[in-house]
C-alpha positions in Angstrom: 0.0 0.0 0.0 1.3 3.4 -0.9 2.0 6.2 1.5 -0.7 8.3 -0.1 -3.2 5.4 0.1 -2.5 4.9 3.8 -2.7 8.5 4.4 -6.1 8.8 2.6 -7.3 5.8 4.7 -6.1 7.5 8.0 -7.7 10.7 7.0 -11.0 8.9 6.2 -11.1 7.1 9.5 -10.3 10.3 11.4 -12.9 12.4 9.5 -15.5 9.9 10.6 -14.9 10.6 14.2 -15.1 14.4 13.8 -18.0 15.8 15.6 -20.5 17.5 13.5 -22.6 19.7 15.7 -26.2 20.0 14.3 -26.6 23.8 14.9 -23.4 24.8 12.9 -24.3 22.2 10.0 -27.8 23.4 9.7 -26.7 27.0 9.9 -23.9 26.5 7.2 -26.4 24.7 4.9 -28.9 27.6 5.5 -26.2 30.1 4.6 -25.6 28.4 1.3 -29.4 28.0 0.5 -30.2 31.5 1.5 -27.2 32.9 -0.3 -28.4 31.4 -3.5 -32.0 32.5 -3.1 -31.2 36.1 -1.7 -27.7 36.9 -2.3 -26.2 39.4 0.2 -22.7 40.4 0.8 -20.8 42.2 3.4 -17.3 43.5 3.9 -16.3 44.6 0.2 -12.4 44.1 0.7 -12.4 40.7 -0.8 -8.8 39.6 -0.5 -8.3 40.8 3.1 -11.7 39.3 4.0 -10.9 36.0 2.4 -7.4 35.9 4.3 -9.1 36.7 7.6 -11.9 33.9 6.9 -9.1 31.3 6.3 -7.3 32.3 9.5 -10.5 32.1 11.5 -11.5 28.7 9.9 -7.9 27.4 10.4 -8.1 28.4 14.2 -11.5 26.6 14.5 -10.2 23.5 12.8 -7.1 23.6 15.0 -9.1 23.9 18.3 -11.5 21.1 17.2 -8.7 18.8 16.1 -6.6 19.5 19.3 -9.8 18.6 21.4 -10.4 15.5 19.4 -6.9 14.4 19.7 -6.7 15.0 23.4 -9.9 13.1 24.0 -8.5 10.2 21.9 -5.2 10.3 23.9 -7.2 9.6 27.1 -9.0 6.7 25.5 -7.6 3.1 26.2 -10.2 1.1 24.2 -12.3 2.0 21.3 -12.5 5.8 20.9 -16.3 7.0 20.9 -16.4 10.7 21.0 -19.9 10.7 23.0 -18.7 8.2 25.6 -15.7 9.4 27.5 -13.8 6.8 29.5 -12.3 9.5 31.8 -12.8 13.2 32.6 -10.2 15.1 30.2 -9.0 18.3 31.8 -5.8 18.7 29.8 -4.9 20.4 26.5 -7.9 22.6 25.2 -10.0 21.2 28.1 -8.0 23.1 30.6 -9.2 26.4 29.1 -12.7 25.5 27.9 -15.2 22.8 29.0 -16.4 22.6 25.4 -13.6 23.3 23.1 -15.1 21.4 20.1 -18.1 23.6 20.0 -15.8 26.7 20.3 -13.9 25.3 17.4 -17.0 24.8 15.3 -18.3 28.3 16.0 -14.9 29.6 14.8 -15.3 27.5 11.5 -18.8 28.9 11.1 -17.7 32.5 11.7 -14.6 32.0 9.5 -16.9 30.7 6.5 -19.0 33.8 7.2 -16.1 36.1 6.8 -14.5 34.2 4.0 -17.7 34.2 1.9 -18.6 37.9 3.0 -22.1 36.4 3.8 -24.6 38.2 6.1 -26.7 34.9 6.2 -23.8 33.1 7.8 -23.5 35.9 10.3 -27.3 35.6 11.0 -27.3 31.9 11.4 -24.3 31.7 13.7 -26.1 33.0 16.8 -29.0 30.4 16.3 -26.3 27.6 15.8 -24.7 28.6 18.9 -28.0 28.7 20.9 -28.6 25.1 19.7 -25.1 23.9 20.8 -25.3 25.7 24.1 -28.5 23.8 24.9 -26.7 20.6 24.1 -23.7 21.7 26.2 -26.2 22.1 29.2 -27.4 18.6 28.6 -23.9 17.1 28.3 -22.9 18.9 31.6 -25.7 17.2 33.4 -24.6 13.8 32.1 -21.0 14.4 32.9 -22.0 15.6 36.4 -23.9 12.4 36.9 -21.0 10.3 35.5 -18.1 12.0 37.2 -19.7 13.5 40.2 -17.8 15.9 42.4 -14.6 15.7 40.1 -16.7 17.2 37.4 -18.3 19.8 39.8 -14.8 21.0 40.7 -13.8 21.1 37.0 -17.0 23.2 36.3 -15.8 25.6 38.9 -12.3 25.9 37.7 -12.8 26.0 33.9 -15.1 28.4 31.9 -17.9 26.8 29.8 -16.5 28.3 26.7 -14.0 31.0 26.9 -12.6 33.0 29.7 -9.5 33.3 31.8 -9.2 29.8 33.5 -6.3 31.0 35.6 -8.1 33.8 37.4 -11.2 31.4 37.9 -8.8 28.7 39.4 -7.5 31.4 41.7 -11.0 32.3 42.9 -11.9 28.6 43.4 -8.6 28.0 45.4 -9.3 31.2 47.6 -12.8 29.9 48.3 -11.4 26.7 49.7 
């Protein structure tokens, strides 16, 4: 088997484990459909806008890939994204309890910037709301599964973004 074929198989296997949050997928599909039906554009500086869009998409892909890799690193058996074997608090999970959602939001925003699409910018908040509701549900499940350990993690690490160092200091001071 050639190196290219092996690389393609690995890429295909890894792509199958990439989480596709429904809010962002629906939002991006709506962006394309609405953009074809009612084309609107923002930000006329096409070259700079596209460069900025690529940077934001790349950041989102990087965060999501890092989060998946960190979860995989903490899996001993078969990797199932929705069923963690242990609570992962390292890597991007040290700064955000939901780094994959954050990554997908960056991807959605980057696509909006790249395309100059006001529709993508309009669908992003709706997608975020859908994933936020999912994150709240996930946190209940993880709290039941990991108990006090997850409760401490919730106190120490922001749900999406923030300064985890200052939060940890406040938690430590409260003890």
